[in-house]
C-alpha positions in Angstrom: 148.5 151.0 5.9 149.6 153.5 8.7 151.9 150.9 10.0 153.4 150.3 6.4 153.9 153.9 5.8 155.8 154.2 9.2 157.9 151.3 8.4 156.3 149.0 10.9 154.3 146.6 8.6 156.2 143.6 9.8 156.2 144.8 13.7 152.4 144.8 14.5 150.8 142.3 16.6 147.1 142.1 16.6 145.2 140.4 19.5 141.5 140.3 19.7 140.4 140.1 23.1 138.0 137.8 24.5 137.7 134.7 26.4 141.1 133.5 27.5 143.2 136.2 25.5 144.4 138.0 28.6 147.8 136.1 28.8 148.3 136.4 25.1 147.6 140.2 25.6 150.1 140.4 28.5 152.9 138.7 26.5 152.3 140.8 23.3 152.6 144.0 25.4 155.7 142.9 27.2 157.2 141.7 24.0 156.4 145.2 22.3 157.7 147.2 25.1 160.9 145.5 24.4 161.2 145.3 20.7 159.4 148.3 19.8 156.6 146.5 18.1 153.0 148.1 17.7 150.6 146.1 19.5 146.7 146.2 18.8 144.2 145.1 21.1 140.9 144.8 19.6 137.4 144.5 21.1 138.8 145.6 24.9 135.1 145.9 25.9 134.7 142.1 25.7 137.4 141.4 28.2 136.3 143.2 31.2 138.1 141.0 33.6 141.4 141.8 31.8 140.8 145.7 32.1 142.3 146.1 35.7 145.6 144.1 34.3 145.7 146.4 31.4 145.3 149.4 33.6 148.0 148.4 35.8 150.5 147.7 33.1 149.7 150.9 31.3 150.2 152.9 34.6 153.6 151.0 35.4 155.2 151.9 31.7 158.4 153.5 32.4 159.3 156.0 29.6 163.1 155.5 30.5 162.8 151.8 29.5 160.2 151.6 26.9 161.3 151.1 23.3 160.5 154.5 21.6 158.9 152.8 18.7 156.4 150.9 20.9 152.9 151.8 20.4 149.6 150.5 22.1 146.6 150.6 20.2 143.3 149.7 21.8 139.8 149.5 20.1 136.7 149.3 22.2 132.8 150.0 21.9 131.9 152.6 24.6 131.8 150.5 27.9 131.8 151.7 31.6 134.3 149.1 32.6 136.9 150.5 30.2 139.7 152.1 32.6 139.4 156.0 32.8 143.1 156.3 33.5 143.8 154.9 29.9 141.4 157.2 28.4 142.9 160.2 30.2 146.4 159.5 29.3 146.0 158.3 25.7 145.1 159.8 22.3 141.4 159.1 21.4 140.2 158.6 17.9 136.4 158.0 17.2 134.8 156.5 14.1 131.3 157.5 13.6 129.3 155.0 11.1 128.4 156.8 8.0 124.8 157.7 7.4 122.8 155.7 4.8 123.1 152.4 3.0 124.9 153.8 0.0 127.6 155.1 2.4 127.8 152.0 4.3 128.6 150.0 1.2 131.1 152.3 -0.1 133.1 152.3 3.0 132.9 148.6 3.3 134.1 147.8 -0.3 
């Protein structure tokens, strides 16, 4: 909904990380930095071996060459392998599960 409200509905690339998805994520990020697309990397906690690569890419972003519309969204469960530098330099949001079965069902549907 956020992407649509910002006029980016067609420019969102979602990649669910896991086994063998690292190269696809690298390609998505490189494309997004050029075209201004939004890239969503989901389940980062499942790609522990990819985290150093992601950290290197994020640390080497050059604001002078990045498309100003580019956004990198990451989702993860708490995990000690997640790079601290990304956490320190990004905006963090948390989602707490609702309490009680009724709240869970309302949120799901």
